[in-house]
C-alpha angles and dihedrals in degrees: 000000000000125000092229090056105060102352082232129118098216141020089249091056092048092051093047092049090051089048091054091048090048092057090053093044093050089057094047112112114256095243090053091047090054092047092053092049091053090048089054090049091050091050092050091050090050091051092043099112093053094044094047092050091054092045091052091054093049103039107025088228115148120261092240092053091049093048090053091047094051090049089053090049096054092040092058092048088056093043090054089047088057089051091052091054092049093050096206090126089069090070092212113202124181126190113187120211114281118185090188097052105156096231088082100259132070117271114235126217104279126180120183132188140153119259133189113285094214137252112358128211114210121194105205124225127244098223100050112049090180114018096047098025139068096332096022135120098290091050092046092050093047092049091048089052090054102258132124116231136226110199123203099210119224115250089230094070112019097147096054088045091056092044091050095050090049089057091047093048094052092046093048093051093047089051092051098255127130113285091228095053088122123018132175132218129185133215135049094255093052089050091053091047091051092048090055094047112113092223092064109090104180138010137201130198140183117190146068127356092238096049095041094048091050091053092044090055091050091051091052095044094058118112083247106035114214135200111272116195105196127176102198118163145329139180095198099208121214123206121203116200120218097248094054091043093054095048103036108026097135094043093049091048093050094046092047093051091048090053097043094048098040110124086004091294092296097130125109090224096052109137095238098175125046122190113204136169110267093228096048125102093241095098092054091043091053090050093056105030120112120258131193120269113269118267131187119273119239097268144341093269092057091045091053092047092050093052092045091052092051093048092050092050096045091048089070120097091222095056126074133180114259096182137348139149134231089262099043092118098033130083115294092030125215119226117278130197122191127199134216141144133259090244089061091049092050090049095051112009096161092058097044105032094062137124118261104184107219140044099327139103139181118230114204120196123208136185100188113055091197088073091065092075090050090053092046093053090052095053125115117237114298137192091222144003125193133209118198108193144130113252092206090057110089094205092050091050092050090052090048092051089060095043100047099068091043092051093044086057092053107032140053096217126030118196132202117207094335132094124245101231117095099054109207119221101229144135096264099038118130117197105171141068146174119312130316089030087060140350092230111047094177092066141060131225094203130052133032094294088069090079090076090070089072099046134076130199125251126182122205114207123202094342123164112247093244091063097044123099109259092247090063099048122110093235088054096210092185094053092229120156114266130193102217128186119190 
């Protein structure tokens, strides 16, 4: 652990300092909490040029991509600040006393709201040095909920992590918030130590299935188990119906390639498997459509994993190469598309419907559209699933009617004629799904609903008004929405 990271000598000291800051932050009035979050966003914007330059050096991501990501990061801080001021996230419920309550016993005065869960540990992602890192969505949601955050920085961008937390720290102090509102630690072992620390009350993670599952197990094996919100892996299958394929083959091919190669295929929502009719022109269109020039992957480990995944897939007798370049397995890698059949997928779905992190996709041809539903029902949990179909085509609609319930059962977000990359930060966004997409399928990691991960409910029974939190009082001095019965 470096002194410039946490200004703490040990993991224990870092956790305890965040815990102290969390207690102060939880008691900070909501309007003040929102003001501090906006001040942090303003400071990050002001330091944008310096932060982006460091991120470019560490990640090889393009300047334009990083500018957009930083804009998203500060936008979501401000969006969560708005949510804090509205107070809807507290889910205030008030039951007034009712001596005739039909259950057979009087109902007491009960007032329920959500309160901060406590210090949060956030394991940052490799592919988003801003939006899923030190100041990213998990941090924004935890701060909005009233918790301080300890971030385990990703080894792929340590310098920009330190630079970001320095900006946050200065902005927080100037705005009157605790200096240790957000702290950073480095190193896998320090992250594990922090996860085991009794002062940590919740943790979030974005990364691999293996790493996330190991941390999830640690969180659940603690003497006091804690919520662990892990985003682990997803293939994000896309299903093209025959009508759409016959009318829009070139368009579908171009849009798919744009989605699968965006950010060099290093997005958790990349549509890694595309199901298309065998007799359509999509396969030929994919073979000839233009793709972006190759760019370096985030780090050597990801490059090695990408090449290993391609070699494993192409070593199978039931997989052929649809398109590749001379540098497809070099650094930087060119885009690669592989080809197989739906029969092969049905025979061995675990081997073929798998994530290959990087600019690659698997195209699966089918002749019988009824088999699409069978494939969908056999999928592991996914972040997204996409249907490409024409709503004025009766056959396409019939196929979609069978697919939709199957995909709803297996994915957190189901798309119609749009592609899953480019996750919008909104009120209704859902970025989650059944395991192994996430460890907590009832929650989201993107959008304002993500704040509920870092809150817990408390009910106050028969309390005098003077001792109630302001949000639960009859006069409602904060003006927050209240669900009142009686």
